C-alpha positions in Angstrom: -8.2 -60.9 8.2 -10.0 -62.2 11.2 -13.5 -63.3 11.2 -14.4 -61.2 14.2 -16.6 -58.3 13.3 -15.9 -56.3 16.4 -16.2 -52.6 16.8 -12.5 -52.1 16.6 -12.3 -53.7 13.1 -15.2 -51.5 11.9 -13.5 -48.4 13.3 -10.3 -49.3 11.6 -12.1 -49.9 8.3 -13.8 -46.5 8.5 -10.5 -44.9 9.4 -8.7 -46.5 6.5 -11.4 -45.5 4.1 -11.3 -41.9 5.3 -7.5 -41.9 5.1 -7.5 -43.2 1.5 -10.4 -40.9 0.4 -9.0 -37.7 2.0 -5.5 -38.5 0.8 -6.7 -39.1 -2.7 -8.8 -36.0 -2.7 -5.9 -33.9 -1.4 -3.5 -35.2 -3.9 -6.0 -34.6 -6.8 -6.8 -31.1 -5.6 -3.2 -30.3 -5.0 -2.1 -31.4 -8.5 -5.1 -29.4 -9.9 -4.0 -26.2 -8.2 -0.4 -26.7 -9.2 -1.5 -27.0 -12.8 -3.7 -23.9 -12.5 -0.7 -21.9 -11.2 1.6 -23.2 -13.9 -0.8 -22.3 -16.7 -1.5 -18.9 -15.2 2.0 -17.7 -14.6 4.2 -19.8 -17.0 3.1 -17.9 -20.1 2.4 -21.0 -22.2 -0.3 -19.3 -24.3 2.3 -18.1 -26.8 1.5 -19.3 -30.4 4.5 -21.6 -30.7 3.8 -23.3 -27.3 0.3 -24.4 -27.9 1.3 -28.0 -28.4 3.1 -28.0 -25.1 0.2 -26.3 -23.4 -2.2 -29.0 -24.6 0.1 -31.9 -23.8 0.6 -30.6 -20.3 -3.1 -30.1 -19.8 -3.7 -33.7 -20.8 -0.7 -35.1 -18.7 -1.6 -33.4 -15.4 -4.5 -35.8 -14.6 -2.2 -38.7 -15.5 0.4 -37.4 -13.1 -2.3 -37.1 -10.4 -3.3 -40.7 -11.0 0.3 -42.0 -10.8 1.1 -39.9 -7.7 -1.9 -41.3 -5.9 -1.2 -44.9 -6.9 2.4 -44.5 -5.9 1.3 -43.3 -2.5 -1.0 -46.3 -2.1 -4.1 -44.1 -2.5 -7.0 -44.3 -5.0 -5.9 -43.0 -8.4 -9.5 -42.8 -9.6 -10.6 -40.5 -6.8 -7.5 -38.4 -7.3 -8.0 -38.0 -11.1 -11.7 -37.1 -10.4 -10.8 -34.2 -8.1 -7.9 -33.1 -10.4 -10.4 -33.0 -13.3 -12.9 -30.9 -11.2 -10.2 -28.4 -10.1 -8.7 -28.2 -13.6 -12.0 -27.6 -15.3 -12.8 -24.8 -12.8 -9.4 -23.1 -12.6 -6.9 -24.3 -15.2 -9.2 -24.5 -18.3 -9.8 -20.7 -18.2 -6.0 -20.1 -18.2 -5.6 -21.9 -21.5 -5.4 -20.0 -24.8 -8.5 -20.0 -27.0 -7.0 -22.5 -29.5 -5.9 -24.8 -26.7 -9.3 -24.6 -25.1 -11.0 -25.7 -28.4 -8.5 -28.5 -28.9 -8.7 -29.8 -25.3 -12.5 -29.8 -25.4 -12.5 -31.7 -28.7 -9.9 -34.1 -27.4 -11.7 -35.0 -24.2 -15.0 -35.2 -26.0 -13.4 -37.7 -28.4 -11.9 -39.7 -25.5 -15.3 -39.9 -23.7 -17.0 -41.0 -26.9 -14.4 -43.7 -27.4 -14.7 -44.9 -23.8 -18.5 -45.0 -24.0 -18.4 -46.9 -27.3 -16.0 -49.4 -25.9 -18.1 -50.0 -22.8 -21.3 -50.5 -24.8 -19.5 -52.9 -27.3 -18.1 -54.8 -24.4 -21.5 -55.1 -22.7 -23.1 -56.2 -26.0 -20.5 -58.9 -26.5 -20.9 -60.0 -22.9 -24.7 -60.3 -23.2 -24.4 -62.1 -26.5 -21.8 -64.6 -25.4 -22.9 -65.4 -21.9 -25.1 -68.3 -21.2 -28.2 -66.8 -19.7 -30.1 -68.2 -16.8 -33.8 -67.5 -16.7 -34.0 -68.1 -13.0 -34.1 -64.3 -12.3 -37.2 -63.6 -14.3 -39.0 -62.3 -11.2 -36.2 -59.9 -10.5 -36.3 -58.6 -14.1 -40.0 -58.0 -14.0 -39.8 -56.4 -10.6 -37.0 -54.1 -11.9 -39.0 -53.0 -15.0 -42.2 -52.4 -13.0 -40.2 -50.4 -10.4 -38.5 -48.3 -13.1 -41.8 -47.5 -14.7 -43.5 -46.6 -11.4 -40.6 -44.5 -10.1 -40.3 -42.6 -13.4 -44.0 -41.7 -13.3 -43.8 -40.8 -9.6 -40.8 -38.5 -10.0 -42.3 -36.9 -13.1 -45.5 -36.2 -11.1 -43.6 -34.8 -8.2 -41.4 -32.6 -10.5 -44.6 -31.3 -12.2 -46.1 -30.4 -8.9 -42.9 -28.6 -7.8 -42.8 -26.7 -11.1 -46.4 -25.6 -10.8 -46.0 -24.6 -7.2 -42.6 -22.8 -7.3 -42.1 -22.0 -11.0 -39.6 -23.4 -13.3 -36.8 -25.3 -11.6 -34.6 -25.5 -14.6 
């Protein structure tokens, strides 16, 4: 709020960043572990409760997002850590049919989101008035990409020959 870029302001910004990040991470990990315990001990893998099991698995990340946003934290960071914990711990506690359904459902969601992003980018590129004042930057970016891709391939090949296969 003030134009002074003193050490105190930088310290407060770093402190606030750490507070939001650690709080968001903690809320996401906490919700992920709660979901893991629920799916492990609640006995939801019975045949007639598969719909409930799948719905709860999909709703826990949303709950994590809403919890973080309600606490003034980052919902995106919270949902990221919830997803990581749930994939590692909760997913294995689902029934086989629910695992197949959840995998297919999230694959569908990711495909839809990716398609939407590319359609949006395509419309944006087609509709925007382009300025050719950045031609130098575009050429520099292409040359940098080609050079760096060749350099990394060369380094990776040397490492594979020296230490064996890295994959």
